[in-house]
N, C-alpha and C positions, 0 to 999 in steps of 0.2 A: 504494500500500500504506500502511496506517495505521502511524504511527510511535509509539514508546514516549513516554510522558509522564514528565517528571522532576519536575513541580511538586508531586506528591502526596508531599511529604517524609515525612509520617507513615507512609505505606505503603512508601516506598522502603527497601530493604534491600540487603545484598550479594547476596542471592538473592531473586528474585521469588517470591512465595508460590505454592504449589500450591493447586489448587481442586478440591474434589469437590462436585458438585451432584447431589443425590439427589431425584428426583421420584417421588412416589407417585401411584397412580391411584385416584381416588374416595375419598380419605381426607378425611372432613369435619373441620372445624376443631377440634371438641371430642373427636375420637377420639384423645386424647393425654392422658397423665397430667398433664403440666404445665399443660394447659388447664383442669384442674379435674375431669376425669373420674376418679371414685374407683374404677372397675371395671377399665378397660383398663390393661394393664401395658406401658409403653414406657420402660424405664429408660435406654436409650441416648439416645433423642431428648430425654428429660427432662434427662439429664446435659448434653447440648449446650446446652439452653435455660438450665440453671442456671449455666453458665459463659459463655454468650454472650448474644445478643440474641433475645428472643422477641417476635414481632410479633403482638400481640393482635388487631389489626384488619387482617388481610391478606385480600385478595379476588382472585378470578379475574374478570377483565373479561368473560370469556365462559365460562359454565359448561357447556362441552361439550369433550371431549378434543381433537378435531382442531383446532378453532379456537384453543383455549387454548394448545395446544402450539406452534402456528404463532406465536402472540403471544409465548410464552416464548422461542422461538428468535430472533425478529426484533425484539422490543421495540415492536411495533405493535399497535394495536387491530384487532379483526376488521374493523371498518368500513373500515380502510385496506388491510390485506393481502388481505381477501376470501377467505381459505382456510377451508374447512370440509369436511364430508362431501360427496361427489358432485362435488368439484372435482378436475381431473386431476392437477396438480402445483403445488407452490409455485413461483410464477413467479420467474424469475431475478433481477430487481431486489431481490426480498425475500430470496432465497437468499443474495445477497451481503451481507446485513445479519446473517446468523446469527452469534451470538457464537462458536461453535466455529471457523467459518471465519476470523473476524477474529483470534482467538487463535492459530490455526495460522500465519497469515500473519505474526504478530508474534513467532514463535519459540517458542511453547508446543508441547509434545507433547500431542496431543488425542485422547481416546478417548471412545467412546459405546457403551453396551451397553443393550439393552432396546427399549422401545417409543418409536420416534421420533414416530409419530403423524401425520406428514406424508409426502407422496411427493416425493422429490427424485431427481435423477440424479447419477451420478458421485460417490459418497460419498467416494472417496479424495481428492477436491479439498478436502474440508472436515474430514476426520478422518484422523489417522495410523493409527488402528485403530478399527474399528467392527463391530458385529453388531446388526442390527435384528431384533427378533422380539417377538411378543406372543402372547396366547392363540390357539390354533388353532381353526378352525371345526369342531370335533369334538364330538360329544355326550358329555357326562360328563367323567370324570377326565382323558381324553386332551387336553382343552383346555389344562390347566395342566401336564400331565406328558408331555413328549415330548423334552426336552433331556436329554443324558447327561453324566455326569461319570465318567470311567474305566469306561465300560460300563454304569453304573447310571443308569436313568431317574430324574430328580429333578424336584421342583417348580421352576417358573420363578424363584421367589424365591431358592432355593438356587443356581440356575444363575447368576443375575445377581451374587450375592455372590461366587461362585467366580471369575467373570470379573474382577470388581473386584480381588480379591486378586492374581490373576495379573498384572493390569495393573500394580499397585503394585510387585510383585516385579521387573518387567522394565522399568520406566521408565528412560530414559537419564539418566545422572548429570549430564550437562552441560545439561539443559533443565528448566525448570519444567513441570509438567503440569496439564492440566484434564481431569478425568474426569467425564463425565455418566452417571449411572445412572438409568434410567427403569424402575422396577419395574412389573409388571402388577398386582400386589397393591395394595389389596384389591378390585380390580374383580370384580364378579360375572361368572360365566361364563353368559351369557344362554342359551346353547344347551344347558342342562342343568337338570334338576329340582332338583339339589342347590344350584346357584348359586355358593356360596362353597366353595372347595377349599383345605383346610389341608394341611400337610406330613404330619401323622400324627394321625389322629383319636384315637388312644389316649393322646396326650400333651397334649391340650387343657387349658389352664389355666383355662378358663371353664366346665367341665362342670357345676359345682354353683352357678354364679352365677345369681342372678335379675336379669334385665336390666329396668330400669324402662322404661315406655313413653316415647316421645319427646313433647315438648310438642305440643299441638294435634292429638292423635292420634284424637280422636273425630270423628264424622260431621258435627258442626256446621260445622267449618271446611272440610271437604271439600265440603260442599254449597254453600258460598259461592263456590267456584271457578267459572270459566267452563265451560260445557258441553264445549267442545273439550278442556279440560284434564281434566275428569272422565271423558271417553271416550278420552283419549290414552294414550301409552306410560307416563307417570308412574303412572297408575292400573293399567294392565295389569301392569306389573312389580311393583306393590304386591301384586297378587293372587298373583304368583309367590312372593313372599318373606314378606309380613307380615300376611296377611289373617286368620290365626288366632293365638292366643296361643302355641300350640305351635310353629308355624312361625316366628313372630317371635323366640322365644327361641333356637331352633336357628340361625337365619340370623345374628342379631346376634352370638351367641357366636362363630360361625365368622368373621364379618367382623372382630371384634376379634382373634381368633387369628391371622388373616392379617397384621394390622398388627404384632402382637407378634413373629411370625416374621421379618418384614421388619426390625423393630427389632433383633432378635438378629444379623441379617446386618450391620447397621451396627456393632455391637460387634466383630464379627470383622474388619471392614474397618479399624476404628480400631486394633485390635491389630496388624494387618499394617503400618500406618503406623508404629507404635512400633518394631516389629522392624526396619523398614527405616531408622529414624532420621529419619523425615519428619514426625512428628506435630506438632512445634513450629512447622512452617512450612507447614501445610496447613489452609486454610480449608474448613470443611464447611457446606454449605447443605442444609437439608431443607425441602421444600415439597410441597404437594398441587396437582394440576392443576385441580381444581374441588371444590366442596362436594358434599353428598350428603344426600338425604332417606332417613332410616331409619324411615319410617312417619309423619313429620311431615305433618299435614294428610291423612293416609291416602294418601301418595304414596311413590314410590321413585325412585331415580336423581337427576338434577340438572335442568339446562336452564332452569329458571324463575328469576325475579328475587328470590325470597324469600331471606332470610339463610342458612338451612341449605344452599342451593344454591350461593351465591356465596362464602361464607366458607371460607378454607383455612388449614391450618397452615403456619407459616413460622418457621424458626429459622436464624440465621446464627451460627456459632461461628468466631471468629478467635482462635487461641491467642496472637497477639501483643498482644491488648488484653484485659486481665483485669478488665473492669468489666461484669459481667452486668447486664442491665436488661430490663424489660418495656416495649416501645414501644407507645404507644396510638395513634399517628398512623395514618391509613389508608394502606396500601401495596398494591401491585398485582403481579400476575404479570408485567406488562410492565416492571416495574422491575428484574427480575433480570438481563437482558443488560447493561444499563448498570452495574449494581452489580458484576457479575463483571468487566467490563472495567476499571472503576476499581480494583478490588482488584488486578488484574494490571498496573496502571499503563499501560493502553493507552487511547488516545483512542477514545471512542464515536462512532459515526456521528451526524451532526446530525439524521438522519431519525428517530432513536429518539424515542418519545413518552413513555416512562417516565422516572422519576427515579432517580438513583443512591441506594441506601441506604447506601453506604460511609461517608458522613459520620456516619451514626447509629451505625456501629460504633465510630468514634473518639469521638463525643460524643453521648450519648443525648438531650441537650437541643437538638440541631440541629433546626431547623424546616424541614420539607419544603415549607411554604407550599402545601399541597394543600387546596383548598376543597371539591372535589367529584371524583367519579369517574364515568366513563361505564360503564354495565353494559348488555350486549347479547347477544342470541342471535339471529342473523340468518338462520340456515338456514331456507329455505322448505320445511318438511316438515309436512304437516297433522297427523300424529300427535303432534308436539311443537310446540305453537303458539309461533311466534316472538314475542319481546318485547324491549323496550329501555327504558332509563331512566337515571336519575341518582341517585347517593347522596351525601349530605353527612354530616357527623358527626351531625346530628340527623334529617334527613329522607330519605325515599326516595320517588321518583316513578317509576312505570313504566306502560307501555301495551303492549297486544298489537298486532301489526302487521297481520295478515291476517284477524282476526276482529273483528266489531263488538261490543265489550263495553266497559264503563266503564273509565276510567283508575283507577289505584290510588295512594294517597298514605298514607304512614305516618309517625308521629312516633316515631322510634326511641328517643328519650330517655325518653318516657313509655309507649311501647308496643313494647318490644324484640322481642316475639314476633310483631308485625305482625298483631294481632287485629282492629283496627278500621280500615277503609278510610275515610279522611277526605275523599276526593276530591269527594264530593257535599255535604259540609258547608260551608255558606256562610261560616262563621267562618274557614275556611282558604282562601278563594277567592284571596286575594293570594299566599299561600304556593304554592298550586297553579300560579297563573299565572307566578310567578317561576321555579319549578323547571321548568315546561314550556318557558319561554323559554331558560333555561340549558341544558337538554337539547338543544334545537334548535340553539343556537349551538355547543355542543361537537360534536354529531354532524356538523354542516356543516363544522366545522374539520377533523375527522379524515377526513371524506369527501374533502375537497379536497387531502389529503396523499397520495393514491394515487400510486404510482410508475409504474403502467401500467394498461391496461384490465383489467377483471375477466374471468376465464374463465366461460363458461356452465356450468350444472350438467350433469352427465352423467346423463340421465334413467334409463338402464338400469342404473346402478350400485346395488347393494344396500347397505342400511344394516345 
């Protein structure tokens, strides 16, 4: 069993801190007021960012929910844990690395409500209290409306907030707690024409807002994509949501409304912490599981290696450190388990591949010494072409895995929207070669850190 660490004197207190980790589903990095979005209203998350640390360059190592959530739980790249859709269960060596399990073994009272995103057995071994649920496979409103509070059927966002407040009311007085909340919002309900379901259409705060189109939303950039992408799910779902101006306005307004409703639940959770006298010793983390196309390149959803797909919101608010800052260094979803454990003064497993962000909470000038990040989507599913690559502060290189198309190279400093693929430009031959070599070395390094053989795909399992 892992032992408590006493060397983190800046974090050590008479009482170990409580931790609330809030994960949103498909919230792109700029769907946040603090990120510069002048339309969306997210006062609670903005408040946390204003008083804490906002990570401007946060990324999902794998922009798809199942693999990303496995990475968030285990601190490992998808290349290592190999869990994604059509895999049976997260294998036991990786389950043993889950941050809730380690915290529970270390004396924390551990709760989880909402979308776990991976299949595991015996939840009671890893959580003191848990309830796993997500959108139901029902057409229309029933996908988001099936849970009840006092006999009334409510939106899943309301239900998750309600469970969080009840958890806070009932936590043991003699233990610190870690509460993980995994909201289904603002994920579209694919099995419905309406797609985005808000709590009450009559109270939308965006009804009269004119939503500007996303960058690169004309056909020029769509036509530059590989044929497999143009004919895949990214395009199909764009036709469901964004292929007319009327539909685009309706869908994005609802998407923003779902985020604002989630934000309001965070406000109620914070109020409950204050009522319980726990606010001054509770760290709150808010993060997205992956990025999201809102019509960029005439695409929807995520999965690809472009910035809108891999960039995520991330805010860490620690009331014990009153020095708010914007952090520009690249950080990853796989950093969260190690960060949470260091905040809790618990030793992290040596198998973790992420870096702890806790030093940045104490000192914003701390250098993570991260030169590059691996980005990957390894699921072998023809309608969502698999791809992999590497990103540095300046460059991005990626390639598709099962289709024969050119590699892609972008100078993010001079071309942040990734308009011009430089891979075929002889001027950048050395850059391309260097990044290709670095990618191969990184991918081999993490491939060799597997803890057990991979499971085969379940061919008859539906997506």
